[in-house]
Structures are given as C-alpha cells and as structure tokens.
N, C-alpha and C positions, 0 to 999 in steps of 0.2 A: 110358411117355413120353407117350402120348396124353392121359391124364388131367391131367398137369402142364400140357400145352399148353392144354387147355381151361380149366383153372383160371386160368392166366395171362391168357388172353384175356378171361375173365369179369371178372377184376380190372381189366383195362385198360378194358373197357366201363363198369364201375361208376365208375371214376375219371373218365372222360370225361363221363359223364352227370352226375356230381356237380359237376364244374367248370362245365358248361353251366347247371346249375340255380341257381348262385350269382348273385343280382342284383348290379348294380354297386354299389360302396360309396357313390359320390357321384352325386347327380342334380342337375343344374342346373335352376333355375326357368325358366319360359318366357321371361322377359326376360333371363336370364343373370346377374342381379345377385346371386343367392343360390345356395348349394349345400346340399343336405340330405344328411347322413351317415346311411346306413342302419344302421350299427353302433351309433351312439349316439342317433340320433333328433334330434340338434342341427341347427340351421340356421345356416349361416355366411355372412357377407358374403364374396362371392367375391374381392373385391379388398381389399387393405390400405387403411386410411383414407388419404385423399389421392390415391388412384388411382381411376380410373373405368373401368367396363366399356364398351368401345367396340363391342361386338358380336362380337369375336373374341378379345380379350385384355384384360388390365388395363393401362391406359395411364397415363402420368404417373409421379410419384415418391411413395413413401410418406412421409407427414408424420411427423416425430419429435415425440413428446409426452412431457412429464413424466408421472409416474403420475397425479397429480391431474388434469392436463389430459386424460389418456386416459379417466378416469372421467367427467369432464365431457362429453367428446365422446360417450361412450356414452349418457349421459342426454339430451343434445341430439338425437341421432339417434333415440332412442326417442320423444321428444316430437314431433319433426317428422314422423316416419313413421307413428306410431301402432302401431309394433311394439316389442316388449319387448327391444330391443337392449341388450347389456351387455358388459362386459369378461369374457372367459372365466376360469374358475379354472385353475390350473396343470395339473390333470389333464385338463381339457377341451382346453386348448391343446396339450398333449402328445399327445393322441389323434389329431391330424391330422398329426403327424410321420410321415414315411415313412423309416425308417432304411435302407431299401434304396437310397435316393437321397441325393445330397449336392449342396449348392450350387445350389439349395435342397433340403432334405430334406422335400419335400412333393409331393403329386400335381400335376404341372404342367398336367394337363388340367382338373382341378377348380379349382385355384388358380393360374392362369397368371401369370407375371411376378412371383411372390412374391420379395421381396428376401431375400437370404441374410443376414439381420440379426436382431437381437434383437426380440422382440415381448413386450409386457407381458401379464401375467396379473393377475387381481384378487386373487390369493392373497398374503397377507402372509408375509414370510420372518422368522420369529421369531428366527432366529439372526443377523440383520443389523439393526442399529438403524435404524428408519425405512426398512425395505427391503421389496421385493416380489419374488416369483418371476417370472422371465422365461424365454423359450425362444428359443434361437438356431436359426434355420432354415437355417443353413449345414450343420450336422450333426445337429441335433435335440437339442442339449444344454440342460439346465435349470440355472439358476443364480440366485442372489439378486443384487439390484442396489438401490442407493439410489433412493428415489422421486424424488430431485432430478434424476437423469439422464434421458436421453431414449431411447425405444424406439419401434418401429413398433406399430401396433394393428390387430388383426382382431377384429371384433365377432361375437357369437354370440347366439342366442336359442333357447329351447326349441321343439321341434317341436309341431305341432298335434295 
C-alpha cells in the first residue's frame, strides 16, 4: 500500500509542477493594444476593428465590413502603423477560438468584449461562389459567406 501512495504522490507533484511550468498562452503588450499567442507566435489586435482599448477593456462597437472593405482596412492599418497587419486566414482565426467557452468562444482576458458574431478570414471558400470563410465567436463555428455580406474584423501579424 505504501508504494502505491508514494507513486500517487509523485504523480501529483509532477502534474502540479508541469502545470506551473506552462507559460500563459496570451501576453498583452505594454500598451494593451496587442496580444501575442505563445502557441502560434502570432500577434493579434486585442480589440475588433471599430473598438478601442481603453486601458481595461475594448470599448465601443465592432464595425461591420464587407470582405473587400476588411482587406482594405488591414492594408490601411498596416500602412498607418508601419506594422504588417493583415486579415488572418481561417486556420489562424480558428486558433483563437476557445471551445470551452461560448458567447463569446474566446479568452475574455486576452480579447475582452469580443462580440459573439462572425469575423472574416482572408481564406476563400471555393465551395461558395465569391465567398470567404468566417468564424462565429458565439460558439466557434466556421462557415462560408458571400463577400458582399458584412462581418467583424480582427487583424493579425506575424511575431518578431
């Protein structure tokens, strides 16, 4: 009986040590405007486009964009900031979905006040004429949508 107890205690200590050794997945920049994802190395705008970081949360309302306007927004933000902001591909955008949450299905500390709505990706949906993939942050679902419709936008760039 004693060896089993010692074995269980050793497993518990190893699990606790392993959990403590894990760095946080998301790290906010000093000004709070950006979040770096330690799993992918991507840097995300913390707030959806149209919303602003006020020092503690994302304030305002997300602006709806057509797909073309979303791409233009990314280009404009890259030009004005000097940072390579772009629309994420569907795999990248899906990577920040947290399926253990809903309404919205995203980390609320890293991405506060995220609307539980559709967000555009840069990925074309070949099964949908003139469509693109988008992600619903209500439950984390991926679907295709016509580029003429409007969705929210969250910009991303590669890490340094």
